N, C-alpha and C positions, 0 to 999 in steps of 0.2 A: 594595447594600453587600457587601463581600467579607469580612465578618467571621464567624468561627466561631460556631456557636450557643451555645458556653459562654464567649465573651468577656464579662467583666463590664461592664455598663453601668448604674451606680448612678443618674446624673442626666442621661442623654441618650438619644437614640433611635438604632437602628442606622444610620439615614440620614445621620447627623452625619459618618460617615467619608467618604462620597462627596459630600456637598453642602456641607460647611463648608469652603470655600476662600478664598484671598486672591489677588486680582489685583495683580501688581507693577506692571504697565504694560499697554499695549494688547495685548501678545502673551504675556507670561509669567504663569502661574498656578501657585500653590503647592498641591500636591495630596498627599494621604496616599500614601506610597510603595507600599503594597500594594493600592491601589484600581486595579488594571489596567483594568477596564472603563471607569472614570471617566477615567483617563489616555488611553486609546485614543479616547474620545468627544472630549475636548479637542484631541487630535491632529487628528482628522478634521475638526474645526470650524476648523482653522487656528491654534490656539494652541500655545504651547511650554510644556509642563507641567514644572514643577520638582518632582521627587519628594523628599519629606522624611519619614523615618520618624517618626510621631507617634502611632502606634496606641495607646501606653501612657497617653496623655493623656485618651483618650475617656471612660474610667469616671468621670472627675472633672467631666464636664460641658461637652463640646464638643470643638472642634478649632482650627484655625488662626484662624478669625475671632473666636471667643470667647476665645482665649487670648492675643490681641494687642491692641495699641491704637496708633493713629496717634500719633506724636509730632512728626513733621515732615512737611509736604507742600510741594510746589513749586506755584507758580501762585496765582491769585486764589481767594478763598473762594467757593464756590458752594452754592447751595441746590438740593437735588433734590426739594423739595416744592412 
């Protein structure tokens, strides 16, 4: 993670900034805008990162995946278990 040591993290770990992402489709991935190492890794793996500044949400317990909920999906209901 690319967080400064003094960044407040009350309810989360520093790894949340780089590992808490959302896939929009088979190519696009929403990533915290300042996580350059993570962004480059996704590019190297063939994904298209969508940079979104979300750093100030981290102290409250998470990032994109924790702060959102699916309200509509296309296709059939699938079980991944």
